N, C-alpha and C positions, 0 to 999 in steps of 0.2 A: 796170690803171691804174698801180698802184704799181711793178710791174716796168718799165713804160714810163718812168715818171718817174726811176727809178734808172738805167736805161740812158741816158736823155737826160743825166743829171747826170754819170755816170762815163765815158761813151763817146759823146759827141754825134756824132762823125764816123761812127759805125757805124749810125746810125738810117737806116732805109729805109722805103719805102712799105709793106712788109710789117708793120712795127710799127704803123703807122696802121690798116692793114686789120684787124689783130688786135683793136684797140680797137673798130672798127666792128662786127666779128663778135660782140664781147661786148655790143653794144647802145649804145655811145657814139655820139653824133651828131658831125658835123664841128665844130659849135660846142663840144661837150664836149672834143674833142681840142684845139681851139685854147685853151680855158681851161686844160687840163692843161699844155700847153706854156708858156703865159704864166706861170702860177704857178710852175712848175719853173724857168723862166728868171729870173723875178724874184728868187726866193730865191737862186739862184746869183749873180746880180748883187749883191744886197744883202750877201751874205756876203763876196764878194770886195772890195767897198768897205770893209766893216768890217775885214777882214783886212789890206787894204792900208794902212789908217790906224792899224793897231795897236790897234783897239778891243778891250779885254779881254772874255772871255766873261762872261756873267752868272753870279753865284754859284750859282744853282740848276742850272746845266747840268753834268751828270756826263759825264766823258770816256768 
């Protein structure tokens, strides 16, 4: 699941049905896959909004 989310974040154009099939083979349902994609996409969206507005990182975030 985490490898899928990282790939979706770093190289979304490289995602294929094989990536989804690997999750299914690991026991994830189609609903699980949808949830993984939605959460990954939401965080990408929210981070780009914050970055685009120049919102500074929280003080507790370590680079």
